[in-house]
N, CA, C and O atoms as a printed pandas DataFrame, in Angstrom:
     atom_number atom_name residue_name chain_id  residue_number  x_coord  y_coord  z_coord
0              1         N          MET        A               1    0.837   -1.170    0.000
1              2        CA          MET        A               1    0.000    0.000    0.000
2              3         C          MET        A               1    0.896    1.253    0.000
3              4         O          MET        A               1    1.770    1.407    0.854
4              5         N          HIS        A               2    0.662    2.127   -0.962
5              6        CA          HIS        A               2    1.453    3.343   -1.094
6              7         C          HIS        A               2    0.677    4.520   -0.540
7              8         O          HIS        A               2   -0.528    4.650   -0.756
8              9         N          LYS        A               3    1.386    5.370    0.176
9             10        CA          LYS        A               3    0.763    6.597    0.659
10            11         C          LYS        A               3    0.803    7.633   -0.459
11            12         O          LYS        A               3    1.825    7.802   -1.125
12            13         N          LYS        A               4   -0.278    8.302   -0.651
13            14        CA          LYS        A               4   -0.333    9.326   -1.687
14            15         C          LYS        A               4    0.197   10.630   -1.103
15            16         O          LYS        A               4   -0.300   11.117   -0.088
16            17         N          PHE        A               5    1.193   11.178   -1.746
17            18        CA          PHE        A               5    1.808   12.408   -1.290
18            19         C          PHE        A               5    1.402   13.542   -2.219
19            20         O          PHE        A               5    1.621   13.455   -3.427
20            21         N          THR        A               6    0.824   14.586   -1.686
21            22        CA          THR        A               6    0.439   15.733   -2.497
22            23         C          THR        A               6    1.401   16.876   -2.205
23            24         O          THR        A               6    1.720   17.166   -1.052
24            25         N          HIS        A               7    1.845   17.505   -3.257
25            26        CA          HIS        A               7    2.747   18.640   -3.118
26            27         C          HIS        A               7    1.944   19.893   -2.829
27            28         O          HIS        A               7    0.918   20.155   -3.456
28            29         N          ARG        A               8    2.437   20.667   -1.859
29            30        CA          ARG        A               8    1.818   21.946   -1.588
30            31         C          ARG        A               8    2.352   22.963   -2.585
31            32         O          ARG        A               8    3.562   23.048   -2.796
32            33         N          ARG        A               9    1.485   23.716   -3.186
33            34        CA          ARG        A               9    1.901   24.690   -4.189
34            35         C          ARG        A               9    2.698   25.792   -3.525
35            36         O          ARG        A               9    2.268   26.373   -2.529
36            37         N          LYS        A              10    3.873   26.078   -4.089
37            38        CA          LYS        A              10    4.706   27.147   -3.563
38            39         C          LYS        A              10    4.206   28.474   -4.110
39            40         O          LYS        A              10    3.672   28.543   -5.217
40            41         N          PHE        A              11    4.383   29.508   -3.333
41            42        CA          PHE        A              11    3.950   30.831   -3.772
42            43         C          PHE        A              11    5.027   31.842   -3.423
43            44         O          PHE        A              11    5.848   31.613   -2.535
44            45         N          CYS        A              12    5.013   32.936   -4.115
45            46        CA          CYS        A              12    5.990   33.997   -3.889
46            47         C          CYS        A              12    5.530   34.837   -2.696
47            48         O          CYS        A              12    4.475   35.470   -2.743
48            49         N          ARG        A              13    6.322   34.837   -1.638
49            50        CA          ARG        A              13    5.963   35.609   -0.448
50            51         C          ARG        A              13    5.964   37.102   -0.726
51            52         O          ARG        A              13    5.191   37.850   -0.128
52            53         N          PHE        A              14    6.828   37.533   -1.631
53            54        CA          PHE        A              14    6.928   38.957   -1.931
54            55         C          PHE        A              14    5.694   39.448   -2.686
55            56         O          PHE        A              14    5.221   40.561   -2.454
56            57         N          CYS        A              15    5.175   38.616   -3.589
57            58        CA          CYS        A              15    3.945   38.971   -4.306
58            59         C          CYS        A              15    2.747   38.946   -3.360
59            60         O          CYS        A              15    1.878   39.815   -3.428
60            61         N          ALA        A              16    2.706   37.952   -2.481
61            62        CA          ALA        A              16    1.584   37.817   -1.560
62            63         C          ALA        A              16    1.527   38.989   -0.580
63            64         O          ALA        A              16    0.442   39.463   -0.243
64            65         N          ASP        A              17    2.685   39.454   -0.125
65            66        CA          ASP        A              17    2.744   40.572    0.819
66            67         C          ASP        A              17    2.773   41.923    0.120
67            68         O          ASP        A              17    2.765   42.964    0.777
68            69         N          LYS        A              18    2.807   41.913   -1.209
69            70        CA          LYS        A              18    2.862   43.135   -2.024
70            71         C          LYS        A              18    4.040   44.034   -1.617
71            72         O          LYS        A              18    3.880   45.231   -1.377
72            73         N          VAL        A              19    5.228   43.414   -1.549
73            74        CA          VAL        A              19    6.444   44.136   -1.212
74            75         C          VAL        A              19    6.871   44.955   -2.425
75            76         O          VAL        A              19    7.032   44.393   -3.508
76            77         N          PRO        A              20    7.060   46.279   -2.276
77            78        CA          PRO        A              20    7.423   47.090   -3.445
78            79         C          PRO        A              20    8.825   46.784   -3.977
79            80         O          PRO        A              20    9.030   46.790   -5.191
80            81         N          PHE        A              21    9.802   46.513   -3.086
81            82        CA          PHE        A              21   11.145   46.135   -3.514
82            83         C          PHE        A              21   11.815   45.372   -2.370
83            84         O          PHE        A              21   11.406   45.477   -1.214
84            85         N          ILE        A              22   12.831   44.618   -2.708
85            86        CA          ILE        A              22   13.564   43.840   -1.715
86            87         C          ILE        A              22   14.782   44.648   -1.307
87            88         O          ILE        A              22   15.649   44.941   -2.132
88            89         N          ASP        A              23   14.845   45.008   -0.032
89            90        CA          ASP        A              23   15.901   45.883    0.467
90            91         C          ASP        A              23   17.138   45.074    0.839
91            92         O          ASP        A              23   17.035   44.062    1.532
92            93         N          TYR        A              24   18.292   45.512    0.387
93            94        CA          TYR        A              24   19.532   44.808    0.688
94            95         C          TYR        A              24   19.937   44.968    2.146
95            96         O          TYR        A              24   20.788   44.220    2.629
96            97         N          LYS        A              25   19.349   45.926    2.859
97            98        CA          LYS        A              25   19.681   46.147    4.268
98            99         C          LYS        A              25   18.842   45.278    5.206
99           100         O          LYS        A              25   19.107   45.230    6.407
100          101         N          ASP        A              26   17.845   44.600    4.669
101          102        CA          ASP        A              26   16.984   43.727    5.472
102          103         C          ASP        A              26   17.622   42.335    5.549
103          104         O          ASP        A              26   17.241   41.421    4.818
104          105         N          LEU        A              27   18.588   42.196    6.439
105          106        CA          LEU        A              27   19.386   40.970    6.511
106          107         C          LEU        A              27   18.580   39.781    7.020
107          108         O          LEU        A              27   18.856   38.639    6.653
108          109         N          LYS        A              28   17.601   40.038    7.850
109          110        CA          LYS        A              28   16.785   38.939    8.382
110          111         C          LYS        A              28   16.050   38.223    7.243
111          112         O          LYS        A              28   15.999   36.993    7.210
112          113         N          THR        A              29   15.495   38.977    6.331
113          114        CA          THR        A              29   14.795   38.392    5.182
114          115         C          THR        A              29   15.782   37.707    4.236
115          116         O          THR        A              29   15.526   36.597    3.769
116          117         N          LEU        A              30   16.891   38.356    3.958
117          118        CA          LEU        A              30   17.863   37.807    3.011
118          119         C          LEU        A              30   18.472   36.503    3.512
119          120         O          LEU        A              30   18.716   35.594    2.719
120          121         N          ARG        A              31   18.720   36.398    4.812
121          122        CA          ARG        A              31   19.314   35.165    5.355
122          123         C          ARG        A              31   18.375   33.973    5.213
123          124         O          ARG        A              31   18.826   32.828    5.187
124          125         N          GLY        A              32   17.089   34.230    5.122
125          126        CA          GLY        A              32   16.132   33.150    4.929
126          127         C          GLY        A              32   16.220   32.518    3.547
127          128         O          GLY        A              32   15.700   31.423    3.329
128          129         N          TYR        A              33   16.868   33.192    2.625
129          130        CA          TYR        A              33   17.009   32.700    1.260
130          131         C          TYR        A              33   18.424   32.224    0.959
131          132         O          TYR        A              33   18.793   32.061   -0.204
132          133         N          LEU        A              34   19.216   32.002    2.005
133          134        CA          LEU        A              34   20.572   31.491    1.856
134          135         C          LEU        A              34   20.692   30.142    2.552
135          136         O          LEU        A              34   19.996   29.878    3.533
136          137         N          THR        A              35   21.580   29.287    2.042
137          138        CA          THR        A              35   21.853   28.029    2.714
138          139         C          THR        A              35   22.782   28.294    3.895
139          140         O          THR        A              35   23.262   29.413    4.077
140          141         N          GLU        A              36   23.028   27.270    4.687
141          142        CA          GLU        A              36   23.940   27.434    5.816
142          143         C          GLU        A              36   25.375   27.669    5.354
143          144         O          GLU        A              36   26.204   28.162    6.119
144          145         N          ARG        A              37   25.668   27.316    4.102
145          146        CA          ARG        A              37   26.997   27.565    3.542
146          147         C          ARG        A              37   27.099   28.949    2.905
147          148         O          ARG        A              37   28.195   29.376    2.544
148          149         N          GLY        A              38   25.981   29.653    2.761
149          150        CA          GLY        A              38   26.007   31.003    2.210
150          151         C          GLY        A              38   25.583   31.094    0.761
151          152         O          GLY        A              38   25.682   32.163    0.160
152          153         N          LYS        A              39   25.106   29.987    0.177
153          154        CA          LYS        A              39   24.670   30.023   -1.215
154          155         C          LYS        A              39   23.225   30.503   -1.312
155          156         O          LYS        A              39   22.429   30.280   -0.400
156          157         N          ILE        A              40   22.895   31.153   -2.400
157          158        CA          ILE        A              40   21.532   31.628   -2.638
158          159         C          ILE        A              40   20.682   30.441   -3.081
159          160         O          ILE        A              40   21.061   29.692   -3.981
160          161         N          LEU        A              41   19.527   30.281   -2.436
161          162        CA          LEU        A              41   18.643   29.173   -2.784
162          163         C          LEU        A              41   17.980   29.425   -4.142
163          164         O          LEU        A              41   17.648   30.569   -4.455
164          165         N          PRO        A              42   17.783   28.384   -4.952
165          166        CA          PRO        A              42   17.151   28.560   -6.261
166          167         C          PRO        A              42   15.648   28.757   -6.152
167          168         O          PRO        A              42   15.042   28.517   -5.107
168          169         N          ARG        A              43   15.073   29.191   -7.237
169          170        CA          ARG        A              43   13.635   29.467   -7.321
170          171         C          ARG        A              43   12.775   28.268   -6.988
171          172         O          ARG        A              43   11.739   28.403   -6.337
172          173         N          ARG        A              44   13.191   27.110   -7.424
173          174        CA          ARG        A              44   12.380   25.913   -7.206
174          175         C          ARG        A              44   12.293   25.554   -5.727
175          176         O          ARG        A              44   11.375   24.843   -5.319
176          177         N          MET        A              45   13.233   26.035   -4.921
177          178        CA          MET        A              45   13.197   25.774   -3.481
178          179         C          MET        A              45   12.511   26.895   -2.709
179          180         O          MET        A              45   11.834   26.639   -1.712
180          181         N          THR        A              46   12.680   28.128   -3.159
181          182        CA          THR        A              46   12.110   29.259   -2.424
182          183         C          THR        A              46   10.664   29.514   -2.801
183          184         O          THR        A              46    9.879   29.985   -1.977
184          185         N          GLY        A              47   10.308   29.208   -4.037
185          186        CA          GLY        A              47    8.951   29.485   -4.496
186          187         C          GLY        A              47    8.762   30.911   -4.969
187          188         O          GLY        A              47    7.640   31.309   -5.284
188          189         N          ALA        A              48    9.826   31.685   -5.027
189          190        CA          ALA        A              48    9.732   33.071   -5.476
190          191         C          ALA        A              48    9.489   33.125   -6.985
191          192         O          ALA        A              48    9.932   32.251   -7.730
192          193         N          CYS        A              49    8.779   34.163   -7.420
193          194        CA          CYS        A              49    8.566   34.324   -8.854
194          195         C          CYS        A              49    9.876   34.807   -9.486
195          196         O          CYS        A              49   10.799   35.200   -8.772
196          197         N          ALA        A              50    9.958   34.781  -10.800
197          198        CA          ALA        A              50   11.193   35.115  -11.501
198          199         C          ALA        A              50   11.640   36.552  -11.218
199          200         O          ALA        A              50   12.828   36.801  -11.013
200          201         N          LEU        A              51   10.713   37.476  -11.206
201          202        CA          LEU        A              51   11.040   38.883  -10.957
202          203         C          LEU        A              51   11.647   39.058   -9.572
203          204         O          LEU        A              51   12.688   39.698   -9.422
204          205         N          HIS        A              52   11.005   38.497   -8.572
205          206        CA          HIS        A              52   11.490   38.666   -7.210
206          207         C          HIS        A              52   12.751   37.842   -6.939
207          208         O          HIS        A              52   13.563   38.230   -6.098
208          209         N          GLN        A              53   12.931   36.726   -7.625
209          210        CA          GLN        A              53   14.168   35.964   -7.464
210          211         C          GLN        A              53   15.352   36.768   -7.994
211          212         O          GLN        A              53   16.426   36.757   -7.394
212          213         N          ARG        A              54   15.163   37.461   -9.109
213          214        CA          ARG        A              54   16.243   38.317   -9.633
214          215         C          ARG        A              54   16.542   39.459   -8.673
215          216         O          ARG        A              54   17.706   39.780   -8.434
216          217         N          GLU        A              55   15.493   40.080   -8.117
217          218        CA          GLU        A              55   15.686   41.160   -7.139
218          219         C          GLU        A              55   16.389   40.636   -5.895
219          220         O          GLU        A              55   17.269   41.297   -5.342
220          221         N          LEU        A              56   15.998   39.456   -5.464
221          222        CA          LEU        A              56   16.587   38.830   -4.284
222          223         C          LEU        A              56   18.076   38.573   -4.494
223          224         O          LEU        A              56   18.892   38.858   -3.618
224          225         N          THR        A              57   18.423   38.034   -5.656
225          226        CA          THR        A              57   19.818   37.763   -5.980
226          227         C          THR        A              57   20.632   39.055   -6.011
227          228         O          THR        A              57   21.745   39.102   -5.488
228          229         N          ALA        A              58   20.082   40.094   -6.619
229          230        CA          ALA        A              58   20.782   41.375   -6.690
230          231         C          ALA        A              58   20.968   41.976   -5.292
231          232         O          ALA        A              58   22.012   42.558   -4.999
232          233         N          SER        A              59   19.964   41.835   -4.438
233          234        CA          SER        A              59   20.053   42.367   -3.081
234          235         C          SER        A              59   21.092   41.621   -2.251
235          236         O          SER        A              59   21.838   42.238   -1.490
236          237         N          VAL        A              60   21.146   40.306   -2.392
237          238        CA          VAL        A              60   22.140   39.515   -1.663
238          239         C          VAL        A              60   23.539   39.898   -2.137
239          240         O          VAL        A              60   24.442   40.082   -1.321
240          241         N          GLN        A              61   23.723   40.018   -3.441
241          242        CA          GLN        A              61   25.037   40.389   -3.971
242          243         C          GLN        A              61   25.443   41.792   -3.526
243          244         O          GLN        A              61   26.612   42.036   -3.226
244          245         N          ARG        A              62   24.490   42.701   -3.483
245          246        CA          ARG        A              62   24.781   44.063   -3.035
246          247         C          ARG        A              62   25.171   44.067   -1.553
247          248         O          ARG        A              62   26.107   44.759   -1.153
248          249         N          ALA        A              63   24.444   43.286   -0.744
249          250        CA          ALA        A              63   24.756   43.204    0.687
250          251         C          ALA        A              63   26.127   42.557    0.913
251          252         O          ALA        A              63   26.841   42.933    1.843
252          253         N          ARG        A              64   26.493   41.601    0.081
253          254        CA          ARG        A              64   27.812   40.976    0.197
254          255         C          ARG        A              64   28.909   41.959   -0.173
255          256         O          ARG        A              64   29.956   41.996    0.474
256          257         N          THR        A              65   28.678   42.751   -1.204
257          258        CA          THR        A              65   29.692   43.695   -1.679
258          259         C          THR        A              65   30.033   44.733   -0.621
259          260         O          THR        A              65   31.197   45.111   -0.483
260          261         N          ILE        A              66   29.041   45.200    0.128
261          262        CA          ILE        A              66   29.324   46.208    1.153
262          263         C          ILE        A              66   29.483   45.571    2.536
263          264         O          ILE        A              66   29.396   46.253    3.557
264          265         N          ALA        A              67   29.716   44.258    2.554
265          266        CA          ALA        A              67   30.084   43.495    3.758
266          267         C          ALA        A              67   28.998   43.431    4.807
267          268         O          ALA        A              67   29.305   43.380    5.998
268          269         N          LEU        A              68   27.731   43.432    4.404
269          270        CA          LEU        A              68   26.649   43.163    5.349
270          271         C          LEU        A              68   26.428   41.671    5.504
271          272         O          LEU        A              68   26.033   41.197    6.570
272          273         N          LEU        A              69   26.685   40.932    4.431
273          274        CA          LEU        A              69   26.598   39.464    4.434
274          275         C          LEU        A              69   27.953   38.902    4.022
275          276         O          LEU        A              69   28.694   39.519    3.257
276          277         N          ALA        A              70   28.258   37.724    4.543
277          278        CA          ALA        A              70   29.507   37.059    4.177
278          279         C          ALA        A              70   29.322   36.341    2.846
279          280         O          ALA        A              70   28.220   35.902    2.518
280          281         N          PHE        A              71   30.397   36.223    2.086
281          282        CA          PHE        A              71   30.344   35.479    0.836
282          283         C          PHE        A              71   30.217   33.987    1.103
283          284         O          PHE        A              71   29.459   33.293    0.426
284          285         N          ILE        A              72   30.965   33.489    2.102
285          286        CA          ILE        A              72   30.865   32.086    2.495
286          287         C          ILE        A              72   30.813   32.009    4.002
287          288         O          ILE        A              72   31.354   32.869    4.697
288          289         N          GLU        A              73   30.155   30.965    4.512
289          290        CA          GLU        A              73   30.112   30.718    5.946
290          291         C          GLU        A              73   31.054   29.566    6.249
291          292         O          GLU        A              73   31.120   28.591    5.501
292          293         N          LYS        A              74   31.766   29.683    7.329
293          294        CA          LYS        A              74   32.727   28.625    7.695
294          295         C          LYS        A              74   32.096   27.615    8.602
295          296         O          LYS        A              74   32.753   26.656    9.009
């Protein structure tokens, strides 16, 4: 007997909350989209739409450049 597993549909949190832009200074939000090693999570894992995933990536890179976030975690 096999258990039927249903996938929950992922949704973009930024679209749902109607966020006007993703701020690079909001480290609490940005850390939620990084792995423990410091890599940016892909769209298929975060559920973000393409527009917000690009904004998210740009914000993380901007925060790394001005040393708000580390490039890698040890």
